[in-house]
Each structure stands twice: as structure tokens, then as C-alpha cells.
PLY file of the C-alpha trace (Angstrom):
ply
format ascii 1.0
element vertex 122
property float x
property float y
property float z
element edge 121
property int vertex1
property int vertex2
end_header
114.96 260.83 268.51
111.81 260.70 266.56
109.75 257.31 266.82
108.43 255.88 263.78
106.07 253.27 262.73
105.17 251.71 259.35
102.55 253.56 257.25
100.52 250.38 256.99
100.14 250.36 260.82
98.94 253.82 261.24
96.13 254.42 263.61
93.81 257.52 263.52
94.58 258.23 267.29
96.80 257.33 270.02
94.32 256.48 272.61
95.46 253.87 275.27
92.28 251.85 274.67
93.79 250.99 271.24
97.17 249.20 272.04
96.83 246.41 269.40
98.58 247.47 266.20
97.40 246.67 262.79
99.43 243.68 261.52
100.74 244.09 257.88
100.49 241.27 255.39
101.33 241.16 251.71
97.73 242.10 251.17
97.60 245.03 253.57
96.51 245.37 257.12
94.87 242.49 258.95
91.98 243.96 261.08
90.15 241.99 263.96
88.25 238.88 262.84
85.33 239.46 260.41
82.14 240.08 262.18
83.95 241.82 265.10
83.80 245.51 265.40
87.01 247.42 264.55
88.26 249.67 267.36
87.80 253.27 266.54
91.46 253.73 266.30
91.87 251.74 263.17
91.72 253.58 259.77
88.45 253.49 257.93
90.35 253.04 254.56
92.11 249.77 254.05
95.08 249.19 251.92
93.15 248.03 249.00
91.37 251.21 248.27
94.15 253.60 249.21
95.73 255.31 246.16
99.46 254.85 247.32
102.06 252.65 245.62
103.33 249.92 247.62
106.56 251.79 248.21
104.65 254.66 249.92
102.55 252.13 251.83
105.62 250.86 253.61
107.38 254.09 254.33
107.70 254.89 258.04
105.64 257.76 259.66
106.75 259.70 262.90
104.42 258.43 265.65
104.50 261.95 267.24
103.26 263.82 264.06
100.26 266.18 264.55
98.45 267.43 261.53
98.50 271.17 261.53
95.18 273.04 261.67
94.08 274.19 258.15
90.95 274.86 256.19
89.44 271.99 254.51
89.37 272.05 250.56
85.91 271.35 249.06
86.74 271.22 245.33
85.68 275.00 244.80
88.27 277.73 244.49
91.65 277.32 243.24
93.11 273.93 244.26
96.67 275.29 243.81
96.02 277.70 246.63
95.15 274.83 248.89
98.11 272.67 247.69
100.54 275.59 248.45
99.03 276.23 251.87
99.27 272.40 252.73
102.90 272.39 251.50
103.77 275.46 253.64
102.15 273.89 256.69
103.97 270.62 256.31
107.26 272.12 255.33
110.10 269.93 256.51
108.00 266.77 256.71
108.82 263.62 254.73
106.96 262.90 251.40
105.28 259.93 253.27
103.77 262.26 255.87
102.67 264.71 253.20
100.98 262.03 251.08
99.48 260.10 253.79
97.66 263.20 255.47
96.63 265.11 252.40
93.32 263.48 252.15
92.48 264.74 255.55
92.35 268.28 254.15
89.60 267.37 251.65
85.88 267.42 252.03
82.88 267.33 249.62
83.70 267.24 245.98
87.38 267.14 246.63
87.13 264.10 248.87
84.85 262.26 246.34
87.64 262.96 243.82
90.29 261.57 246.01
88.35 258.47 246.79
88.04 257.69 243.16
91.90 257.55 242.51
92.98 254.24 241.44
95.18 252.18 243.83
98.83 252.70 243.18
98.35 256.07 241.64
100.19 258.11 244.22
0 1
1 2
2 3
3 4
4 5
5 6
6 7
7 8
8 9
9 10
10 11
11 12
12 13
13 14
14 15
15 16
16 17
17 18
18 19
19 20
20 21
21 22
22 23
23 24
24 25
25 26
26 27
27 28
28 29
29 30
30 31
31 32
32 33
33 34
34 35
35 36
36 37
37 38
38 39
39 40
40 41
41 42
42 43
43 44
44 45
45 46
46 47
47 48
48 49
49 50
50 51
51 52
52 53
53 54
54 55
55 56
56 57
57 58
58 59
59 60
60 61
61 62
62 63
63 64
64 65
65 66
66 67
67 68
68 69
69 70
70 71
71 72
72 73
73 74
74 75
75 76
76 77
77 78
78 79
79 80
80 81
81 82
82 83
83 84
84 85
85 86
86 87
87 88
88 89
89 90
90 91
91 92
92 93
93 94
94 95
95 96
96 97
97 98
98 99
99 100
100 101
101 102
102 103
103 104
104 105
105 106
106 107
107 108
108 109
109 110
110 111
111 112
112 113
113 114
114 115
115 116
116 117
117 118
118 119
119 120
120 121
């Protein structure tokens, strides 16, 4: 049976040093007290700048998911090719997994474009 965790409690790695989960609130994740350093396992992006709808933010993600290796897209070339490769690599995964992980395949101009998307636009 697959294990799931809410999308808003995602961590960027599974290291044992990071056992404390992000706590959800109506305003997004609650990180360690201000002024304290965030453990490396916390996402760099907080909910306030993620382009996801509230529905997508609370969808459960499998804890055992591993992103397939693929080339990063830099904004040059045909974006449809990149999307088709991404869809093929993540075939069978939930829409939440596909949305939450897409940004990890972007670099350079493509990443800057993604980072400018308005909250709630995906």
C-alpha cells in the first residue's frame, strides 16, 4: 500500500535529520520560528508564491515517489517536446504529482517564467 502525505507538508528530501514535518495552516506551511534557520529538507518555496490552487495544495502525494531523470528545459526549443517527454516519464502518476514536480524540470528562462505565475493559476 502506498504511503501519502499532504502536498503542503512536502519535503525536498527524506533525510532522517529532518523528522519534523511542516505543519499546515490556513495560510500555508508553518516553518520554524522566524530568525531560526530552516532545515535543508523544507521546500524553498512557500505556499504564498506557489502557483497552485488550494485544491491542488491539499492533494496527497505518495511519499515514495522518485522523480525520473530527464533533461531540464531552459526555455529554448519546443516546449511541447519537453511537456510530452515529461508526461511520458510520469505516465500513471496522479495529476498532483505531475503538477508539484513539473517545476523541477525547468531552468533558466523557463524557471523564471514559472516563478512569475500567479498564485492559484495552476
